[in-house]
N, C-alpha and C positions, 0 to 999 in steps of 0.2 A: 660644249661651246661656251665661249667667254661670256656671252650675254646672259646665259642661264645662271652662271655662277655669281655674276655681279648683281643680279636681281635679288639673290639671297642676301648678299652683303648689304644691299641698300635697305632691305627690311630689317636686318639685324641692327644696323647702326642708327636707324630712324629713332629708336626709343632710348638710346644712351646719350644723345646729344644734350639732353637736359641735365645730365649728371656731371657735365664738365663744360668748359668753355667751348664756344662754337668753333674757334680756330683749332683747338686741341682735338675736337671730334673729327674735323675734316682731315687733319694730319694723321690721326689714328686710322681713319677709313682708308687713306692712301697707302699706309703701311700694309694693310691686309690686301688691298688691290694689287700691290706688287707681288705679294706672296702667291696670289692666285695663278700668276704666270708660271710658277714653279710646280704647281700641282696639276695643271691642266695638260693632259697628254697631247693636245693639239696646239699648244702654245707656240707662237713664232719666236719667243724670246728665251734666252738662257739666263741664268742667274746674274752673270756679269752685265747683261744688257739692261737690266732693270735700273741700273745706275743712271741711264740716259733718259729715263722717263721724265718728262718735264710738265710742270703744272703752274697755273696762275696762283698767286697768293690767295688764301681763303678770303672771300669777300661776302659778307652777309647780305649785301644789296642784291645778290643773285640767288638768294633763297626767297622765293615768292610764293604766295598763296593765291591760287587761281580758282575760278569758277568752272566747274566741270559740267558739260552738257552731253548726255548719253546719246548714242546713235544705235538704238535697239534694232532697227530694221536693216542695218548695213549687211551687204553681201560680201563673201570672200572675194579677194582680188589678188592678182599677181604683183608682188613687189619686186622690182628689178634689183639685181646685185651687181657688184663690181666685176664678177667673173662672167656675167652674161646669163647665168641661171636665174630662175625666179623662185620666190618663196611665197607661200600662201598666208595672207593675213586678212583680217577684217578690221574695219574702223570701229573701235570701241566707243569713241567719243571725241570731244574737242575741249581743250582747256584754254580759257581766256585769262590773261594776267597782265600786270603792269610792270614795266621796268623804266625807271627815270621818267615817270609820269606819262609814258606812252603805252598804248594798249597793243598787245600782240596775242596771237593764238597759235596753238599747235594741235595737230591731230594725234590721237593716241591709238595705238594699234594692238591687236591681240593675235598671236600666232595660232593658226589653225592646228598645227601639230601639237603645240604645247597645251592647248585646251583639252587635249585627250589624256594628259598626264596629271594625276591627282596632285602631285607635289608642285606643279608649275601652272596649274589652270588659272591662277589669279595674276599671273605675270603680265604686265603691260609694257609696251615698248614705244619709245619716242625718239626716232631718228630725226636729226635736224641739221640744217646748214645755217650759217650766219656770216656776217661781213668780216670776220677774222680768218675765214678759210683761205688757204693759200698764202697767208701772211704769217700768222703766229700759230694757226691750228691746221689740222689735216684738211686738205681740200675736199675730200669725200664726205665731210660732215662728221658729226659726233653723235653719241647716243646717251639717252637717259632711261632709267628703269624706274617704274613704280609698280604698285600692286593694287588690285581691285580694293583691297582692304584699307588702302591709304585714302580712299575717297569717303568723306564724311559730310553729309548734308550738302551735297553738290559742291564741295570744296576739296582741293587737294594741294599739297605743298610740292613745288618743283624746286630742287636744289641743283642749280647749274654748276656748283662747285664739285658735284659728283659726276658730271658728264665725262664720258671717256671715249677713246678712239676705238674704232673697229680694228680687227686684226690686220685688215688691208693696209693700215697705216704703217705697219712694220715689215710686211713681207707680201709677196705675191702668192697666189694659189688658194685664196680664201673667197668664199661667196658671201660678202658683206652687203647687207641691204643698203640701197641708195635712198637717201631721204626723198620722199615724194615732193613735188612742187609746192604743195600746200604748206610744207614745213620749212620753207626757206625764209628765215627771219631777216628782215631788213634793219638789222641793228648789230652791234658788236657785243657778243657774249664773251667778255673777258674774264672767264671763270672756267674751272675744270682743267682738263688735260690739254696740253699744247702739242706742238709738233715733236715727234720723236727726235731726240737730240744727239743720236749717235753720229760721229763724224762722217761716215760714209753715206748717211741719209741726208746730208745737207746739200 
């Protein structure tokens, strides 16, 4: 699944940003992001389709450090998907952060299925909506990936330049999680992936 692959990408690129300019690191990340569509057997895109993937220009303002609050007693719940199916997650915690001097928060989730897999047990998932949806970004929301290991002394970096579309943004037939109400940001996140720009999708 796309989300699993991109969580690995996120972790890999997190430590090389300091060895090059921030803009270059984001552009490099996006090159690998496009390549993942060609190796994933469930990908909705062909090689020629990746030319129509569209992104905001890298903007360091949307790389923020937030305060993380753990939710150790949370119980598993059913997260709705665009196909009508449900997927089991638990609330791992909440991250609070500032953008343009305004405070926001997002709930962070952990997949019940992935918790059982050694290589993916630290994967954390942040689906969200914002005020760019249906205008410049996919109406169903976008996703961010982080790892348990990214959380240090109750702080974690969120880089919205790395947020991406679910497969449902490109084709039907996928069970993409719908961001819960708690993760509807009342601001414009003008960073990361935009609407798929292939002509027939306009």
